C-alpha positions, -999 to +999 in steps of 0.1 A: +000+000+000+014+034-009+012+064+014+007+100+008+027+127+027+017+128+063+009+090+063-023+096+044-035+065+025-040+060-012-060+030-023-037+003-036-046-018-066-061-052-064-038-081-069-032-096-104-053-126-094-083-102-090-081-089-126-087-104-160-053-116-174-033-099-200-050-065-200-036-044-228-014-014-221-037+009-240-075+008-239-101+030-257-133+036-239-162+044-263-198+054-260-191+072-228-203+105-213-171+122-202-170+146-173-149+172-190-151+210-194-122+208-220-143+187-244-179+182-231-189+165-264-162+138-261-175+102-261-142+084-263-111+083-241-078+066-247-058+053-217-021+045-222+008+040-198-013+050-168-023+084-183-053+098-202-036+100-236-065+113-257-101+123-256-125+131-285-153+116-305-157+080-313-156+088-350-122+104-346-111+075-324-119+051-353-095+070-375-067+078-350-067+047-330-081+019-352-061-009-336-065-001-299-086-025-279-120-010-272-142-010-242-178-004-250-192+016-221-222+031-240-242+054-218-218+053-189-207+085-172-169+087-166-158+111-139-129+118-115-131+095-084-143+106-050-121+113-020-131+102+014-113+130+033-123+117+067-125+080+064-121+076+101-135+097+130-106+095+153-076+102+131-065+066+128-055+052+094-083+037+073-084-001+075-067-017+045-094-044+043-119-018+034-101-007+003-120-029-022-154-018-008-144+018-011-132+014-047-165-003-055-182+029-044-160+051-067-136+063-040-100+065-052-084+081-021-090+078+016-076+101+042-078+097+080-102+119+099-115+136+119-137+163+103-126+199+106-102+222+088-072+206+072-046+224+050-071+252+045-100+229+034-130+224+056-137+186+058-174+179+064-191+146+075-227+152+061-253+147+088-231+155+117-244+191+121-260+218+099-236+231+073-236+265+057-226+252+022-236+283+003-219+306+028-187+286+022-190+291-015-198+327-012-169+334+011-144+313-010-139+287+017-130+254+001-147+223+015-148+186+010-165+155+025-157+124+044-177+095+058-163+097+093-165+059+093-203+061+097-222+034+078-249+058+067-223+081+050-204+055+029-221+064-004-201+093-018-231+104-040-249+110-007-223+137+001-232+155-031-269+151-024-265+165+011-250+198-002-273+201-032-305+191-014-298+207+020-330+211+041-322+248+042-329+261+007-307+291+014-277+269+020-280+246-010-254+246-037-255+233-073-248+197-080-215+206-098-202+226-069-210+197-045-194+172-069-163+193-072-161+196-034-163+158-031-136+152-058-113+181-064-118+194-028-107+161-014-076+161-036-068+196-024-071+184+012-045+157+003-021+183-011-028+174-047-037+197-076-065+184-098-087+204-123-118+186-112-126+170-146-110+146-169-086+158-196-056+147-217-023+145-197-038+136-163-031+103-146-057+078-155-077+079-123-114+078-129-147+059-123-171+044-149-207+047-136-236+027-147-260+044-173-282+069-155-304+099-162-279+128-165-285+165-161-270+198-154-285+214-123-273+246-108-286+266-079-294+303-086-313+323-059-330+292-046-343+280-080-330+250-098-322+255-134-316+227-159-296+226-191-281+199-213-267+222-239-230+212-245-222+247-255-225+256-218-194+235-213-209+223-180-204+185-176-234+163-169-240+146-136-265+119-124-299+130-114-296+121-077-334+124-072-334+088-086-309+074-061-272+068-067-255+051-097-232+021-092-195+022-100-188-003-127-151+003-129-127+022-108-092+030-121-062+045-102-032+055-122-042+032-150-047+002-126-082-013-124-090-016-087-127-025-091-143-040-121-177-053-133-172-042-170-164-067-197-129-071-210-117-048-238-127-059-272-101-061-300 
């Protein structure tokens, strides 16, 4: 298991016996909905040497990468992974035996708790106490989420839902702001820089989610507004009113650590 500075924990990959044998070094995901502001219309992503090597349209992929093994993930949303920034409540290191279960929920990084302010980032365990989410956004205070080891807070989409559907309408934030807090905000708490979406040149750390109703929902003066226009360059996210999608594949630095997708097709 690898460690981050300060003895923080990074999820290690599963053993070779847990994976399909002879996985290719390059894989092309097609039919996807990519969480990317750089290319919101992209529906294909090339992974090579542990990096995101290319994103674009499937038509372009057929011309540029005709011989690369393909993974048909039609309708699947592909996003950065979640960070559990307070995986424990008492500051102890997260238990290694829980790694696989965390990866199956789309969590790519776990940090020890407790909740509170860490490296300038407010770490919140949803449900512990009322949270002034919109005040944090208005005042420029970065925040992120953690489970605190609580069974009811293990689903990372519930963290997004907690901020976007807060009981106090005046403190709700948009789905995208909540998602960025749960992903990019957690990376910031770990001392990492991450743009908050997927783009060429980044390490291949991402989650493939089951097909789901996708929307763009923002919060503006207490009124939800909806748009699926790609020209807005706002990536789509799951409609969390319908529950939470399942992670079909979780990848960390090009290594598959959770998988229920079929093998790449030649």
